[in-house]
C-alpha positions in Angstrom: -20.7 -55.3 31.4 -22.0 -52.8 34.0 -18.4 -51.9 34.9 -17.6 -51.3 31.2 -20.7 -49.2 30.9 -19.5 -47.0 33.7 -15.9 -46.6 32.9 -15.4 -47.0 29.2 -18.5 -46.3 27.1 -20.1 -43.4 28.9 -23.6 -44.9 29.0 -25.4 -43.6 32.0 -29.0 -45.1 32.0 -30.0 -48.8 32.3 -33.6 -49.8 31.8 -34.1 -52.8 34.1 -37.2 -54.9 33.2 -38.8 -57.2 35.7 -42.1 -59.1 36.1 -44.7 -57.7 38.6 -45.8 -61.2 39.4 -42.3 -62.3 40.4 -41.8 -59.4 42.7 -45.3 -59.5 44.2 -46.6 -63.1 43.8 -50.1 -62.1 44.8 -51.8 -58.7 44.5 -51.5 -56.6 47.7 -49.0 -59.1 49.2 -45.5 -58.4 50.5 -42.7 -58.5 47.9 -40.9 -61.8 47.4 -37.7 -61.3 49.5 -35.4 -63.3 47.2 -36.6 -61.5 44.0 -36.7 -58.1 45.8 -33.1 -58.5 47.1 -31.9 -59.5 43.6 -33.6 -56.5 42.1 -32.0 -54.3 44.8 -28.6 -55.8 44.2 -28.9 -54.9 40.5 -30.0 -51.4 41.3 -27.1 -50.9 43.7 -24.7 -52.3 41.1 -25.8 -49.8 38.5 -26.2 -46.7 40.6 -23.0 -47.2 42.6 -21.2 -46.8 39.3 -22.8 -43.4 38.8 -25.5 -44.5 36.3 -29.2 -44.1 36.5 -31.6 -47.1 36.5 -35.2 -47.2 35.2 -37.4 -49.7 37.1 -39.6 -51.2 34.4 -42.4 -53.5 35.4 -42.7 -55.3 32.0 -46.4 -56.2 32.3 -48.3 -54.4 29.5 -50.7 -52.9 32.0 -51.7 -56.3 33.2 -51.2 -58.6 36.2 -51.5 -62.3 35.4 -52.8 -61.3 32.0 -55.7 -59.3 33.4 -56.0 -55.5 32.6 -55.5 -53.0 35.4 -58.8 -51.3 36.0 -60.7 -54.1 34.2 -60.3 -57.1 36.4 -57.3 -55.9 38.5 -58.4 -53.2 40.9 -56.3 -50.0 40.4 -55.7 -49.9 44.2 -53.6 -53.0 43.8 -51.5 -51.2 41.2 -51.0 -48.2 43.4 -50.2 -50.4 46.3 -47.5 -52.0 44.2 -46.0 -48.6 43.3 -46.1 -47.3 46.9 -44.2 -50.4 48.1 -41.6 -50.1 45.3 -41.2 -46.3 45.7 -40.7 -46.7 49.5 -37.7 -48.9 48.8 -36.0 -46.7 46.3 -37.2 -43.1 47.0 -33.9 -42.2 48.8 -31.8 -43.0 45.7 -32.2 -40.1 43.2 -30.6 -42.2 40.5 -33.6 -44.5 40.4 -36.2 -43.6 37.8 -39.8 -45.0 38.0 -41.1 -46.4 34.7 -44.8 -46.8 35.4 -45.4 -49.7 33.0 -44.1 -51.3 29.8 -46.3 -50.8 26.7 -49.9 -50.7 27.8 -52.0 -51.9 24.9 -55.4 -53.2 23.7 -57.4 -51.1 26.3 -59.1 -47.8 26.7 -56.6 -44.8 26.5 -58.8 -43.0 29.1 -58.6 -46.0 31.4 -54.8 -46.2 31.1 -54.4 -42.5 31.7 -56.5 -42.8 34.8 -54.4 -45.8 36.0 -51.2 -43.8 35.4 -52.5 -40.8 37.3 -53.4 -43.0 40.2 -49.9 -44.4 40.3 -48.3 -40.9 40.1 -50.5 -39.6 42.9 -49.6 -42.6 45.1 -45.9 -42.2 44.5 -46.0 -38.5 45.3 -48.6 -38.3 48.0 -48.4 -41.6 49.8 -44.8 -42.7 49.3 -43.5 -39.1 49.3 -41.0 -39.9 46.6 -39.6 -37.2 44.3 -37.9 -39.6 41.7 -38.4 -38.9 38.0 -41.4 -40.8 36.6 -41.7 -42.1 33.0 -45.3 -42.4 31.8 -46.1 -44.6 28.7 -49.1 -44.2 26.5 -51.6 -46.8 25.1 -51.0 -48.9 22.0 -47.5 -50.0 23.0 -46.7 -46.3 23.4 -45.6 -46.0 19.8 -44.3 -42.6 18.8 -45.5 -43.0 15.2 -49.1 -43.6 16.3 -49.3 -41.1 19.1 -52.1 -39.1 17.4 -53.8 -42.0 15.7 -57.1 -43.5 16.8 -57.0 -47.1 15.3 -56.4 -48.4 18.8 -59.1 -46.4 20.6 -61.4 -43.4 19.8 -59.2 -41.4 22.1 -55.6 -41.0 20.9 -52.6 -40.8 23.2 -52.2 -37.2 22.1 -55.6 -36.4 23.6 -56.0 -38.8 26.4 -52.5 -38.5 28.0 -52.9 -34.8 28.4 -55.0 -35.6 31.4 -51.9 -36.9 33.2 -50.3 -34.4 35.6 -47.6 -34.7 38.3 -47.8 -33.0 41.6 -44.0 -33.2 41.8 -43.5 -31.8 38.3 -40.9 -34.4 37.6 -42.1 -36.7 34.8 -41.7 -37.4 31.1 -43.7 -39.5 28.6 -42.0 -42.7 27.5 -42.2 -43.5 23.8 -41.1 -46.7 22.0 -40.3 -46.7 18.3 -38.9 -49.4 16.0 -38.1 -48.6 12.3 -38.8 -51.9 10.5 -41.6 -51.9 7.9 -44.5 -52.2 10.3 -42.8 -50.5 13.3 -43.1 -53.7 15.4 -39.5 -54.4 16.1 -39.8 -58.0 14.8 -38.2 -57.6 11.3 -34.9 -56.8 9.8 -34.4 -53.7 7.7 -35.6 -50.1 8.2 -37.8 -47.7 6.5 -36.1 -44.8 4.7 -33.8 -42.6 6.7 -36.1 -39.5 6.3 -39.1 -41.5 7.5 -37.2 -42.6 10.6 -37.2 -39.0 11.8 -40.5 -37.9 10.4 -42.3 -40.5 12.6 -41.0 -38.6 15.6 -42.2 -35.2 14.4 -45.8 -35.4 15.6 -45.1 -36.4 19.2 -42.2 -33.9 19.3 -44.4 -31.0 18.2 -47.1 -32.2 20.7 -44.6 -32.1 23.5 -43.3 -28.6 22.5 -46.9 -27.3 22.3 -47.8 -28.6 25.7 -44.5 -28.0 27.4 -43.8 -31.6 28.1 -40.8 -33.9 28.1 -40.2 -37.2 26.2 -38.0 -40.2 26.7 -37.4 -42.8 24.0 -37.5 -46.0 26.1 -37.1 -48.6 23.3 -35.7 -48.2 19.8 -33.4 -50.3 17.5 -32.5 -51.2 14.0 -30.9 -54.3 12.4 -27.3 -54.5 11.1 -27.4 -52.8 7.7 -26.3 -49.5 6.1 -29.8 -48.0 5.8 -30.6 -48.8 9.5 -27.3 -47.2 10.6 -28.3 -44.0 8.8 -31.8 -44.2 10.2 -30.6 -44.6 13.8 -27.9 -41.9 13.7 -30.5 -39.5 12.1 -32.9 -40.3 15.0 -30.1 -39.7 17.6 -29.3 -36.4 15.9 -33.0 -35.4 15.8 -33.3 -35.9 19.6 -30.1 -33.9 20.1 -31.5 -31.1 18.0 -34.8 -31.3 20.0 -33.3 -31.7 23.4 -35.7 -29.2 24.8 -38.2 -32.0 24.9 -36.2 -35.3 24.5 -34.4 -35.9 27.8 -32.8 -39.4 27.0 -33.1 -42.8 25.4 -32.4 -46.5 25.9 -31.6 -49.0 23.2 -33.4 -52.3 23.1 -31.7 -54.5 24.3 -28.6 -56.0 26.0 -27.7 -58.8 28.3 -26.1 -62.2 27.9 -29.4 -64.1 27.6 -30.2 -62.4 24.3 -27.7 -64.5 22.4 -27.8 -63.7 18.7 -31.0 -61.6 18.9 -31.0 -59.2 15.9 -30.8 -56.0 18.0 -28.6 -57.1 20.9 -26.1 -54.6 22.1 -24.3 -57.2 24.2 -20.6 -57.7 23.2 -19.5 -61.1 22.2 -16.0 -62.6 22.7 -14.7 -59.1 23.6 -16.1 -57.6 20.4 -18.7 -54.8 20.5 -22.1 -55.2 18.9 -22.5 -53.5 15.5 -24.8 -50.9 17.1 -22.2 -49.8 19.5 -20.4 -48.0 16.6 -23.7 -46.2 15.8 -24.4 -45.0 19.3 -20.8 -44.3 20.5 -20.7 -40.6 19.3 -23.9 -39.9 21.3 -22.9 -41.2 24.7 -22.1 -38.8 27.5 -19.1 -39.7 29.7 -19.8 -40.2 33.4 -16.2 -39.2 34.2 -15.7 -35.8 35.9 -15.3 -32.9 35.2 -18.1 -32.0 34.9 -20.2 -34.8 36.5 -23.3 -36.0 34.8 -26.3 -33.9 35.6 -29.7 -35.0 37.0 -31.9 -36.7 34.4 -35.0 -34.5 34.3 -33.4 -31.3 33.0 -30.9 -32.4 30.4 -30.8 -33.1 26.7 -30.3 -36.8 25.7 -27.3 -36.6 23.4 -24.1 -34.8 22.7 -22.9 -33.9 19.3 -20.4 -36.4 17.8 -16.9 -34.9 18.1 -13.4 -35.9 17.7 -11.4 -36.4 20.9 -10.0 -33.0 22.0 -6.3 -32.2 22.1 -5.3 -31.5 25.7 -4.7 -27.8 26.1 -1.3 -26.6 27.1 -2.8 -24.2 29.6 -5.8 -24.6 31.9 -9.1 -23.9 30.0 -11.3 -21.1 31.1 -13.6 -21.9 34.0 -17.4 -22.1 33.7 -19.7 -21.7 36.6 -21.0 -25.0 38.0 -24.7 -25.0 38.6 -25.8 -27.0 41.7 -29.5 -26.0 41.5 -31.4 -23.9 39.0 -35.0 -25.2 38.4 -33.6 -28.6 39.3 -30.4 -30.3 40.4 -27.6 -30.2 37.8 -24.1 -31.4 37.2 -24.5 -34.5 39.3 -25.6 -32.7 42.5 -28.6 -34.1 44.5 -30.0 -34.3 48.0 -27.6 -35.7 50.6 -28.7 -36.9 54.0 -30.0 -34.2 56.3 -32.1 -33.7 59.4 -34.5 -31.5 57.6 -38.0 -31.8 59.0 -39.2 -31.4 55.4 -37.6 -30.6 52.0 -38.8 -30.5 48.4 -38.9 -28.8 45.1 -41.7 -26.3 44.7 -43.1 -24.0 42.0 -43.4 -20.9 44.3 -41.8 -18.7 45.4 -38.9 -18.7 43.0 -36.1 -16.3 42.4 -36.0 -17.1 38.7 -37.2 -19.9 36.4 -39.9 -22.3 37.5 -38.8 -24.1 40.6 -37.0 -23.6 43.9 -36.1 -25.7 47.0 -38.2 -25.4 50.2 -37.0 -26.8 53.5 -37.6 -26.7 57.3 -34.5 -27.5 59.4 -34.3 -28.8 62.9 -32.1 -26.8 65.2 -28.4 -27.1 64.7 -28.8 -29.2 61.6 -28.2 -28.8 57.9 -29.5 -29.4 54.4 -26.8 -30.9 52.2 -26.2 -31.1 48.5 -23.6 -33.6 47.3 -22.0 -34.1 43.8 -20.6 -37.5 44.6 -17.0 -37.1 43.5 -14.6 -36.0 46.3 -12.9 -33.5 44.0 -15.8 -32.1 41.9 -15.2 -28.6 43.3 -11.6 -27.5 43.4 -10.7 -24.2 45.0 -8.0 -23.9 42.4 -10.5 -23.9 39.6 -13.5 -22.1 41.2 -13.6 -18.9 43.4 -16.6 -19.6 45.7 -20.3 -19.9 45.4 -23.5 -17.9 45.5 -27.1 -18.7 46.5 -30.4 -16.9 46.8 -32.4 -17.4 50.1 -35.9 -16.4 51.1 -37.3 -16.5 54.7 -40.8 -17.5 53.5 -43.9 -16.2 55.2 -42.4 -16.4 58.7 -38.7 -15.4 58.2 -36.3 -15.1 61.1 -34.2 -18.2 60.2 -30.5 -17.9 61.0 -28.4 -19.9 58.6 -24.8 -20.2 57.4 -23.2 -21.9 54.4 -20.8 -24.8 55.0 -18.5 -26.7 52.6 -17.3 -30.3 53.2 -15.1 -32.9 51.7 -17.3 -36.0 52.1 -18.3 -35.8 55.8 -15.5 -33.5 57.0 -16.3 -29.8 57.4 -13.5 -27.7 55.9 -15.0 -24.3 56.0 -18.1 -22.2 56.9 -19.3 -18.6 56.4 -20.8 -16.2 58.8 -24.5 -16.5 59.7 -27.2 -14.7 57.8 -30.7 -13.9 59.1 -33.5 -14.2 56.6 -36.4 -11.8 56.3 -40.0 -12.8 55.5 -40.9 -13.1 51.8 -37.6 -11.5 50.7 -35.0 -12.9 48.4 -31.4 -12.1 49.4 -28.2 -13.3 47.6 -25.4 -14.7 49.7 -22.0 -14.7 47.9 -19.1 -16.5 49.4 -15.4 -16.6 48.3 -13.0 -19.2 49.5 -11.1 -16.7 51.6 -14.3 -16.1 53.6 -14.0 -19.8 54.7 -10.2 -19.6 55.3 -9.7 -22.0 52.4 -6.7 -21.9 50.1 -6.2 -23.2 46.6 -5.9 -27.0 46.3 -8.8 -27.9 48.5 -11.4 -30.4 47.1 -15.0 -30.1 48.0 -18.1 -32.2 47.2 -20.7 -31.1 49.7 -22.4 -27.7 50.2 -24.6 -27.4 53.3 -27.1 -24.8 54.5 -26.9 -25.0 58.3 -29.3 -23.7 61.0 -27.7 -22.2 64.2 -30.5 -23.3 66.5 -31.3 -19.7 67.7 -33.6 -18.4 64.9 -37.0 -19.4 63.8 -36.0 -22.9 62.7 -39.6 -24.1 62.4 -40.3 -21.7 59.6 -40.0 -22.8 55.9 -37.3 -21.1 53.9 -36.5 -21.3 50.2 -33.3 -21.6 48.2 -32.7 -20.9 44.5 -29.9 -20.5 42.0 -27.1 -22.2 44.0 -24.0 -21.8 41.7 -20.3 -22.5 42.2 -18.6 -19.4 40.8 -15.5 -18.6 38.8 -13.8 -15.3 38.2 -16.1 -12.4 37.3 -15.2 -12.7 33.6 -16.0 -16.4 33.2 -19.2 -17.1 35.1 -21.1 -18.4 32.1 -22.8 -21.7 33.2 -21.1 -24.7 31.8 -23.2 -26.6 29.2 -24.6 -29.7 30.8 -24.4 -33.1 29.2 -27.4 -35.3 28.7 -28.4 -38.3 30.7 -27.3 -40.9 28.2 -28.8 -44.2 27.7 -28.1 -47.9 27.4 -30.2 -50.9 27.0 -31.0 -53.1 30.0 -28.2 -55.3 31.3 -30.4 -58.0 32.8 -32.7 -60.3 31.0 -36.1 -58.9 30.1 -39.4 -60.2 31.4 -41.7 -62.7 29.7 -43.2 -61.9 26.3 -46.7 -60.5 25.9 -49.3 -62.3 23.9 -49.7 -59.5 21.4 -47.2 -57.8 19.1 -45.8 -54.5 20.3 -46.2 -51.2 18.6 -48.2 -52.3 15.6 -48.8 -49.6 13.0 -52.4 -50.9 12.4 -54.7 -53.1 14.5 -54.0 -56.7 13.6 -56.9 -58.8 12.3 -55.8 -61.6 14.7 -53.6 -61.2 17.8 -50.2 -62.3 16.7 -48.0 -64.0 19.2 -44.3 -63.5 19.9 -43.4 -67.2 19.9 -39.9 -67.8 18.6 -40.0 -70.7 16.0 -36.5 -72.0 15.2 -37.0 -71.4 11.5 -37.6 -67.6 11.8 -35.6 -64.7 13.1 -35.8 -64.2 16.8 -38.5 -61.8 18.1 -38.1 -58.8 20.3 -38.7 -60.7 23.5 -36.9 -64.0 24.3 -39.1 -67.0 25.3 -37.6 -67.7 28.7 -36.2 -65.7 31.6 -33.6 -67.0 34.0 -34.2 -65.6 37.5 -31.8 -63.1 38.8 -29.2 -64.6 41.2 -29.7 -63.9 44.9 -27.4 -61.2 46.4 -24.3 -62.4 48.2 -24.3 -61.5 51.9 -22.6 -62.7 55.0 -20.2 -61.9 57.8 -17.3 -61.3 55.4 -19.2 -59.3 52.8 -17.4 -55.9 52.5 -20.5 -54.3 50.9 -22.4 -54.6 54.1 -20.4 -51.6 55.3 -22.5 -49.5 53.0 -25.6 -50.3 55.1 -24.8 -47.6 57.7 -25.1 -43.9 57.0 -23.6 -41.6 59.6 -24.5 -37.9 59.7 -23.2 -35.3 62.0 -23.1 -31.5 62.6 -21.2 -29.4 65.1 -22.4 -26.1 66.5 -21.3 -23.9 69.3 -23.9 -22.7 71.8 -23.6 -19.3 70.0 -21.1 -17.6 67.6 -19.2 -18.7 64.5 -17.2 -21.8 63.7 -17.5 -23.1 67.3 -14.9 -20.5 68.4 -17.1 -18.5 70.7 -19.1 -19.8 73.7 -18.4 -22.2 76.5 -19.4 -25.4 74.7 -20.6 -27.2 71.6 -23.2 -29.7 70.6 -22.2 -32.8 68.7 -25.1 -34.4 66.9 -25.4 -37.8 65.2 -28.0 -39.4 63.0 -27.7 -43.1 62.0 -29.9 -45.0 59.5 -29.6 -47.7 56.9 -29.2 -47.0 53.2 -32.2 -48.0 51.0 -31.7 -51.4 49.5 -29.0 -52.4 51.9 -29.2 -54.7 55.0 -30.8 -53.1 58.1 -28.4 -52.0 60.9 -29.0 -54.0 64.0 -26.1 -53.1 66.3 -23.3 -50.5 66.6 -21.1 -48.9 69.2 -20.1 -45.3 69.8 -16.5 -44.6 71.1 -15.4 -41.1 72.1 -11.7 -40.3 72.5 -10.6 -37.0 74.2 -10.1 -35.4 77.5 -13.6 -33.8 77.7 -16.4 -34.3 80.2 -20.1 -33.6 79.7 -23.5 -35.1 79.5 -26.0 -35.9 76.8 -29.0 -33.6 76.2 -31.2 -36.7 75.8 -32.0 -39.7 78.0 -28.8 -41.6 77.6 -27.1 -40.1 80.7 -23.6 -40.6 79.4 -20.4 -39.4 81.1 -18.1 -38.3 78.4 -14.5 -39.5 79.2 -11.7 -40.6 77.0 -12.2 -44.1 75.5 -15.7 -44.4 76.7 -17.8 -46.9 74.7 -21.6 -47.2 74.5 -23.8 -49.7 72.8 -26.1 -47.6 70.7 -29.7 -48.6 71.6 -30.9 -49.7 68.1 -34.4 -51.3 68.1 -34.4 -55.0 67.7 -36.2 -54.6 64.4 -33.2 -52.7 63.0 -32.8 -49.3 61.4 -34.3 -48.9 57.9 -33.6 -46.1 55.5 -36.7 -44.3 56.8 -36.0 -44.9 60.5 -33.2 -42.8 61.8 -31.7 -42.8 65.3 -30.8 -39.2 66.4 -28.8 -38.4 69.5 -26.3 -35.8 70.6 -23.8 -34.7 73.2 -23.4 -31.3 74.9 -19.6 -30.9 75.3 -17.8 -28.5 77.6 -15.1 -27.2 77.4 -14.1 -27.3 73.8 -11.2 -29.5 72.9 -10.2 -31.9 70.2 -12.5 -34.9 70.1 -12.5 -38.1 68.0 -15.8 -40.0 67.6 -15.9 -43.5 66.2 -18.8 -45.7 65.3 -17.7 -49.4 65.1 -18.7 -53.0 65.7 -21.5 -52.5 63.2 -23.8 -55.4 62.6 -26.5 -55.7 60.0 -29.1 -58.3 59.0 -26.4 -59.6 56.6 -23.8 -59.9 59.3 -21.0 -57.7 60.7 -19.8 -54.8 58.6 -16.2 -55.5 57.7 -13.5 -53.9 55.5 -11.7 -55.4 52.6 -9.3 -57.2 55.0 -12.2 -58.8 56.9 -11.6 -56.5 59.9 -14.5 -54.8 61.7 -15.4 -51.6 59.9 -15.8 -48.3 61.6 -16.6 -44.7 60.8 -14.5 -42.1 62.5 -13.9 -38.3 62.5 -11.8 -35.9 64.5 -13.4 -32.6 65.3 
């Protein structure tokens, strides 16, 4: 079903519930390797198809039934999130849902717990991923300003939550049956369905906050259909605060559950027809944009008739307050990088970075043909030298890892914004080239150690058509894996129950919102013949002459490599470097290599292997300049050798 989500339906967010106790069997301990590997396999399966995944510890602000901050020390909760964030922080398509449905506790206590987790994710794990923050009382949208669950309402207590990374939204849940619990058939009136969202929507607008509807659903009848489509239209109309939604629920374990979105026998669920007009296709062009900045839905429209001539081009925004149109960080050798509130050229955020000498900061859109030189005319960017200035940078474009053009260097001045405009002819490019990487590259001779800033990076069209393209929303789907175990209290109750109802599932009544059992996720498949182990090696490179432009001036060049594992993949344990050419030279580090044609060296990878946060950097000083092919092959990982689809040893190669 994941493949269908990616290629047919246009869903682009999966909420993935799991049990904290299964991932971390005891508080403060290492993660269970089998369960963690299974979770990583699910995350990789989703994000590799271009979708986002929300990690959802489905624990109701409890561990083993004990409340965080009232029996479970909050430090154990922050430890859990630091460990989880360290695994997934390099994957921008992973969203951190802090907790499912906190309830029956102090709103102030939960807000404090949430703030501690956010601080740990940002300051300790150094992760920039979008964070979703639920409220108390099952995070019900209809009760956001009510106080039946605590003297302090969510509308008051959750205003204390802030994010140092300014990349978060509040997660709401809302069902539309008679008591808003999600345990009954039928829906309230269609007008009531949207009115219960008014209060929290106005609260978010007043306080300049963002919202995400993490759970909602309705049963199969005409009134519920009108209710749900009205809600989707309401979020589309208020897309300045509503950034997305996920339907509850999907996955084969749900069986005949009244809200299940899972297809049966090749036939779609009833709800698929309701949601279909509000999905956003993941197929380019344009690519799906980053989650934090976009509206959650698109207007239902009929399929367009293909034009007889090419439609007018709209400018493609790479970064403007945040990443857009599917662009995100790519690997780089930046000493530091991040999104900051000051200084900015316009809007509220810009990018800050410090580059190592001869290295680059890359932005990738994923698709190899997302920027066509036949459609676009070039790109522009604003740069600022920060307090120090003196950086010497140039702009480079690539197709995957192959450089296909670069512009002349520009020297930045302190605390001064300057716009750099590039057209394809500046890069010696013609129509028909395909680009998916834009890089800002340091030449090694300026003040590389100084922080510089970047804003408003835009791929341009002709002067008459540079209106930014409207960006589609991060669309939503229900989780594709089975959910976690049920709580012992009913979710999202409109009023405090006189007794704590359970979510047991007697055979004589309709199934409740949470199934009674959970089959464990299957362990990931790995081994010597597993082609996916090839994804465990990331290879970066840059080429710079000792001075000048495009490597055409000077007596030599430096070829630099960086190798590390991809987060969630097996660790790299061995690899070889092969250089083919007629050159001679020596390394500028301690390897003491003589560079001759066909030379092979075993790369000195530590016995512990290379993780996503442990890179091996090395380089070669080459003289004179000639054609050179470098190959990294005989790659082994903790899951076995890296092989291709024909079970042959895999390799990465490039001719420069």
